[in-house]
C-alpha positions as CSV (number, residue, x, y, z in Angstrom):
1,M,68.4,161.6,121.8
2,I,65.2,159.9,121.1
3,K,65.3,156.3,122.2
4,N,61.8,155.5,121.5
5,A,61.7,156.5,117.9
6,F,63.8,153.1,116.6
7,I,61.8,150.6,114.8
8,S,61.6,146.9,115.4
9,I,59.3,145.1,113.1
10,F,61.0,141.6,113.7
11,S,60.3,139.7,117.2
12,Q,63.3,138.6,119.0
13,E,63.3,135.2,117.5
14,E,63.1,136.4,114.0
15,K,66.0,138.5,114.8
16,E,68.3,135.7,115.8
17,E,67.3,133.7,112.6
18,N,67.4,136.6,109.9
19,R,70.3,138.8,110.7
20,G,71.7,138.4,107.2
21,S,68.5,139.4,105.4
22,V,68.1,142.3,103.4
23,E,65.1,143.5,105.5
24,F,67.1,143.1,108.8
25,Q,70.2,144.9,107.5
26,V,67.9,147.9,106.2
27,L,66.2,148.0,109.5
28,S,69.4,148.0,111.4
29,F,70.7,151.0,109.0
30,T,67.5,152.7,109.6
31,N,67.9,152.7,113.2
32,K,71.5,153.9,113.0
33,I,70.3,156.6,110.7
34,R,68.0,157.9,113.1
35,R,70.2,157.7,116.1
36,L,73.0,159.6,114.1
37,T,70.4,162.1,113.1
38,S,69.3,163.1,116.4
39,H,72.9,163.3,117.5
40,L,73.7,165.5,114.8
41,E,70.8,167.7,115.6
42,L,72.8,168.6,119.0
43,H,76.0,168.5,117.6
44,R,76.1,170.3,114.2
45,K,80.0,170.3,113.8
46,D,80.6,166.8,114.3
47,Y,82.0,165.9,110.8
48,L,83.0,162.5,111.4
49,S,79.5,161.5,112.3
50,Q,78.3,163.3,109.2
51,R,80.4,161.2,107.2
52,G,79.5,158.0,109.1
53,L,75.8,158.8,108.3
54,R,76.5,159.5,104.7
55,K,78.2,156.1,104.3
56,I,75.3,154.5,106.0
57,L,72.7,156.3,103.9
58,G,74.7,154.9,101.0
59,K,74.7,151.3,102.1
60,R,71.1,151.6,102.9
61,Q,70.3,152.9,99.3
62,R,72.3,150.1,97.7
63,L,70.6,147.5,99.6
64,L,67.0,148.9,98.9
65,S,67.9,149.2,94.9
66,Y,68.9,145.5,95.1
67,L,65.8,144.5,97.0
68,S,64.0,146.4,94.5
69,N,65.5,144.5,91.6
70,K,65.1,141.3,93.1
71,N,61.8,141.2,94.7
72,R,59.6,144.1,94.2
73,V,56.8,142.9,96.7
74,R,59.3,142.6,99.7
75,Y,60.7,145.9,98.7
76,K,57.4,147.9,98.8
77,Y,56.4,146.1,101.9
78,L,59.5,147.1,103.7
79,I,59.4,150.9,102.8
80,N,55.9,151.1,103.6
81,Q,56.7,149.6,107.2
82,L,59.6,151.8,107.7
83,G,58.2,154.8,106.0
84,I,61.5,155.8,104.5
85,R,60.6,156.6,100.8
86,E,58.0,158.4,99.0
87,S,56.0,155.9,96.7
88,K,56.1,156.9,93.2
89,I,53.1,157.5,91.1
90,S,53.2,155.5,88.0
């Protein structure tokens, strides 16, 4: 498993204060997704982990769509920091 691939764009003090923020939740889901993805590369037939990965992906998708509707600037900043979505040309 790759342990250095986890992202932390928040300092330790900000983590304590902002655990309920959408950005922090998306960040923690992204770290879980990366950890599960590296696990599934080794264990291809771990179907329970695959199910958990799909559930986490759905939660992150719902949070990102919520943030996109509420505050477009914060949404764009977050996806650029995490590098998780391709920017649409429009």
